[in-house]
Legacy VTK file of the C-alpha trace (Angstrom):
# vtk DataFile Version 3.0
C-alpha trace
ASCII
DATASET POLYDATA
POINTS 174 float
-15.873 -33.643 -3.053
-14.890 -32.562 -6.573
-16.673 -29.210 -6.062
-14.764 -28.657 -2.822
-11.481 -29.533 -4.422
-12.152 -27.270 -7.402
-13.153 -24.411 -5.046
-10.004 -24.778 -3.011
-7.831 -24.907 -6.111
-9.535 -21.842 -7.550
-9.229 -19.973 -4.241
-5.544 -20.772 -3.886
-4.879 -19.795 -7.510
-6.567 -16.444 -7.055
-4.797 -15.894 -3.713
-1.441 -16.710 -5.231
-1.943 -14.343 -8.148
-3.489 -11.501 -6.212
-1.322 -11.961 -3.102
-2.208 -13.295 0.295
-1.402 -9.978 1.930
-3.757 -8.126 -0.474
-6.581 -10.532 0.273
-5.958 -10.153 3.980
-5.776 -6.372 3.628
-9.086 -6.143 1.725
-10.722 -8.574 4.130
-9.410 -6.634 7.151
-10.740 -3.386 5.762
-14.159 -4.923 5.110
-14.298 -6.461 8.572
-13.191 -3.205 10.175
-16.324 -1.576 8.707
-18.621 -4.005 10.575
-19.455 -3.102 14.174
-17.627 -5.375 16.723
-20.913 -5.911 18.518
-22.319 -8.001 15.645
-19.081 -9.657 14.576
-17.843 -12.942 16.060
-14.756 -12.160 18.142
-12.349 -14.079 15.950
-13.317 -11.769 13.009
-12.802 -8.521 14.907
-10.043 -6.262 13.606
-7.773 -5.544 16.597
-5.009 -3.102 17.349
-1.674 -4.887 17.777
-0.770 -5.296 21.461
1.790 -2.603 22.452
4.274 -5.078 23.931
4.660 -6.618 20.442
6.135 -3.476 18.911
9.738 -4.099 17.803
10.729 -1.072 15.729
11.045 0.149 12.149
12.841 -1.859 9.460
14.318 0.532 6.935
12.857 -1.278 3.912
9.619 -0.963 1.959
6.837 -3.386 2.997
6.960 -5.159 -0.386
10.702 -5.690 0.042
10.147 -6.839 3.641
7.576 -9.403 2.556
9.798 -10.769 -0.176
12.923 -10.912 2.004
11.236 -12.497 5.004
10.179 -15.380 2.718
13.205 -15.723 0.420
16.105 -14.882 2.769
14.891 -15.632 6.297
12.645 -18.617 5.947
9.317 -17.111 6.969
5.997 -18.272 5.540
2.864 -16.233 4.922
0.303 -16.675 7.711
-3.216 -16.697 6.354
-4.967 -17.893 9.509
-4.408 -15.060 11.999
-6.356 -12.154 13.568
-6.574 -9.015 11.489
-4.830 -5.962 12.959
-5.240 -2.242 12.380
-4.611 0.877 14.418
-5.106 4.657 14.147
-2.130 6.852 13.215
-2.614 10.553 12.692
-6.369 10.081 12.257
-5.992 7.349 9.673
-6.502 3.598 9.907
-3.267 1.675 9.272
-3.862 -1.982 8.392
-1.205 -4.702 8.514
0.291 -5.448 5.133
1.859 -8.744 6.070
1.503 -11.553 8.561
4.336 -14.060 8.646
5.506 -16.998 10.712
8.841 -18.615 11.312
8.914 -22.192 12.536
12.426 -23.537 13.020
11.354 -27.158 12.611
8.726 -26.521 9.951
4.983 -27.188 10.098
5.263 -29.241 13.318
7.491 -26.951 15.385
6.215 -26.625 18.930
6.553 -22.851 18.823
6.477 -20.169 16.153
7.577 -16.546 15.682
4.636 -14.516 14.380
5.562 -11.223 12.737
3.193 -8.505 11.454
4.163 -5.700 9.083
2.639 -2.213 8.973
3.510 0.507 6.448
5.104 3.694 7.798
6.275 6.919 6.106
9.236 7.093 3.782
8.700 3.514 2.517
9.627 1.833 5.751
8.043 -1.046 7.674
6.982 -1.326 11.326
7.627 -4.727 12.822
5.424 -6.222 15.531
5.938 -9.745 16.762
5.497 -12.379 19.412
6.634 -15.928 20.241
3.805 -18.435 20.716
2.808 -22.029 20.577
2.244 -23.303 17.037
-1.497 -23.443 16.308
-0.957 -26.474 14.035
0.429 -28.472 16.972
-1.409 -27.013 19.993
-4.543 -25.207 18.687
-6.389 -24.788 21.969
-3.322 -23.780 23.956
-2.526 -21.362 21.137
-5.964 -19.763 21.395
-5.571 -19.555 25.216
-2.308 -17.725 24.540
-0.260 -20.195 26.564
3.409 -19.566 25.835
2.665 -16.097 24.383
5.823 -13.996 24.780
6.450 -10.690 22.914
9.887 -10.157 24.461
11.071 -13.585 23.349
9.574 -12.873 19.899
11.548 -9.672 19.600
14.738 -11.372 20.739
14.342 -14.155 18.169
13.390 -11.719 15.360
16.380 -9.516 16.031
18.593 -12.619 16.061
17.228 -13.713 12.664
17.532 -10.213 11.151
20.812 -9.356 12.984
22.389 -7.478 10.056
19.212 -5.578 9.070
18.556 -1.824 9.723
15.902 -2.090 12.409
15.427 0.766 14.857
15.139 0.196 18.570
11.542 -0.192 19.575
9.692 2.830 20.976
6.120 1.787 21.500
5.246 5.274 22.830
5.719 6.739 19.369
4.200 3.879 17.390
0.950 2.103 17.008
-2.072 2.196 19.262
LINES 1 175
174 0 1 2 3 4 5 6 7 8 9 10 11 12 13 14 15 16 17 18 19 20 21 22 23 24 25 26 27 28 29 30 31 32 33 34 35 36 37 38 39 40 41 42 43 44 45 46 47 48 49 50 51 52 53 54 55 56 57 58 59 60 61 62 63 64 65 66 67 68 69 70 71 72 73 74 75 76 77 78 79 80 81 82 83 84 85 86 87 88 89 90 91 92 93 94 95 96 97 98 99 100 101 102 103 104 105 106 107 108 109 110 111 112 113 114 115 116 117 118 119 120 121 122 123 124 125 126 127 128 129 130 131 132 133 134 135 136 137 138 139 140 141 142 143 144 145 146 147 148 149 150 151 152 153 154 155 156 157 158 159 160 161 162 163 164 165 166 167 168 169 170 171 172 173
């Protein structure tokens, strides 16, 4: 038990210093290099679903990560699928996965937001509304209550005064 506790403490310390998003980014890149056929499905790196595209936030991804947490009440989401898509012949990996739960850890639903870098230091936003995996893990995995349109509505409501373009999924992402 002491070894497990020490390992968890060390892991959290490293993650906090390096940054959760950096660890997720490195892990996503490593997992993307492994053929899907030999990878368990929950470790596959997937393109974000087109209905989740919201638009472009006119802030740098580092600023977006900081502001989501400090100003808007989001928390980093470590336990989530990894996402990546091709843009102009290059792989673009998510650089942030965040969750907003209005009633905290035990909210019935959550707003899940993913950040992707885009040119000129801006950030693509992708999101969906879903059941909270902490409260309803099996229903969450079955995607019960999954709703990208409701996610976008709630995100735009939270970021109402922010410079976010209207979504145009035809010109973005996969």
